[in-house]
C-alpha angles and dihedrals in degrees: 000000000000110000104235111190094179118089106213097217101025092231106174097211095061112044129179109282095029097090115102138183106298130212124191142211108257116243102222116205116206111207137163093251096047129111140189102268094098093057090046095048092047091041090235113169137239090037112244125207123209099039107142100174142016114202101211102181115010137166093175108131111256090022103061116161120233126210115254102186138058133007092316092058109145097027114126122237093241093052091048091050094047089052099042106027115170093009086067103038107014133262100271091043092051093047091052103038103021113192093352113099103227102217136059117201120200146169114215125196111188115193088171136035108278122222120275106257144176129193127215123244123243096271094051096040090051093048095048104027109015087241144112118266124247124250114164145168134215129215113190109227095178139347132199117230108285095016115151143168137203123236124168133331124308093191134028120267128171126226088247094054094045102080091053094053087055092050095047095042097243097111094100088055088067095054130090110250121204128193104217141209136181112294096029113139129204125185112207114191117193109280096037114123111228147156139185117234129215115283095032119130109184145164113230126201113189147155115274099268135114098196114125129165111208110215104175136004104180091259089284121168130217124234090277093051097256125136117239116256115265127204098206097148096038089052094052094075092045100050122102099215094187117119113227128196093243138358097193122093112232120204141159121238115239116182116223091008126092113251116205112228104168135013115184139142088260104046143348119216130192133182117232114195106178140173095169135040116294125195118209115201111207099169095119097035114103096199147074116261127221125204120198113191110221095173141359124008133267140190110236116206122185129201090258094066096259119140127192134167121230119196136189109294094022129113126207132198116212109200118238093242090067112107100196142354132204116208114204116190120210087198136358101309137183125208136176111220117203134181142147117256 
């Protein structure tokens, strides 16, 4: 990564070269549709039912992650970013996003079909909400028999026809439905209609935004008998109504070699499946890097002499002033590697 010698804020307690690979306390989200897969996957005890999401690395206001390892344990991500700036996230990233961490990392465990949704792009989100838009990707960690998800349209529909399909309960007939299995990847640019079905356990990488337009919710009622609020008209301007050939990302596994899954203006994600040490050279990368451990456990050593272990279900933030990292698996391991190009 770019070697930034300038400390943006000049804070004396954190100098260039003292940053290390960071892990964070998970932010667990109890919801009515959640299960127990997240706690099992992350080996959290006692086992908790009804956890729908774990926010692994978050800069979303009200849901800020806190460091769990090393001498900065307890420090919040926003405090770390405000003190270290480009040394943490990279010069270009800091110039664009300032003290907002640009990505949100989640695990999602759906025990029920989630609502059909769409997210606005940057322009619409800025105009309406003063926020960034929400482009995201899904990596399926596990799927129960018969599990599915929706991504995009399978047949053409016009913006004028769309509200009526929501009213008469035929909207889902227009969507592309995918039966899913572990390892499936879906890229969801802002504007793509999507939904997670029951039995899906996924990792989600997304822009830092919590703006969601709910299009359809299967006419379900809450405990008081009320229907959930829909954003039919708001969503109309956000939806990409174009029909594409496929919405699923195809890739070939390649043990001990990075496999690119997603390249976008917001994040690039690669799959690292390793059974022997792998060196990652970040000398020319002007960005932080995030590892999400899907399986196994590894020792991560950086060029500054720091060493941290990452286990299944954990995420790790590698600061932008790191030049190289060596990942040493203790067993066959699988990581997602994400950064901003």
